[in-house]
N, C-alpha and C positions, 0 to 999 in steps of 0.2 A: 370470540374474535380477538379481544385483547389478549387473551393467553396465548393463542397462536402466533400472534405478532410478537410477543415477548420472547417466545421460544425461537422464533426465526432471527430475532435480534441478538440472542445469545450465540446462535450458530455463526452469524455473520461476523460478530465480534471475535469469536475464537478463530475464525478463518482469517480475519484481518491481522490478528496478533501473531499467528503462525506464519503467514505470508511475509510479514515485515521482518520477523526474526531470522527467516531462512534465506533472505536476500543477502548477497555479498557486500561488503563495504565498498564505498566509492572513492575513499581517499587512501592514499599511501603514506599517511603520517604527515609529519611537518615539511619533509623534503618534498613530497608530492604536492603539497599546497603551494610552494614556493616555485619550484622548477616546472611543474607541469600545469600550473594554473590557467595559462593561456591555451594550452592544448585541450585542456578539459572544458574550457569555456567556449572555444571556437571550433574544435575538433568535431568530427562526426562521431556520435555514440551509436553503435549498432549492438543491440542485445540479441544474443542467440542462445538457443536451448532454454534451459530452465530459468536463466535470468529474465528472459522476455515473458515466461509464463508467470513467474512471480511477480513481475512488474505489472502485468495486465490483471492478475488476480488481486493484487493490492489496490489497484485503481478501482476496479469493479466492486470490491468488498467495502471500500471506503465510501463510495458514492451510494451504495445500497444501505450502509450504516447510517449515513446522514438522512436519507429519505426515510427509513423506517423510524428513525428517531422523531422526525417531524410528525409523521403519521401517528405515532404513539401518543404524541402531545395532544393531537387533534381528536383522537378517539376518546380521550379521557372523558 
């Protein structure tokens, strides 16, 4: 049981790393933080295509990673 959970944990960990690394950057450098700060804070953010997919994949794998970590501690 524990070995299967550890293997699943590794797979989820790799998925989380890959999904975070493949996401595009949110900032446009120093000028983007000064000029577009209010727009980024109050504007609508609509993710389309692969950006939305990676965002959902990152969220799901992060939640699964945390749950599996707690389960592995309890199975000990």
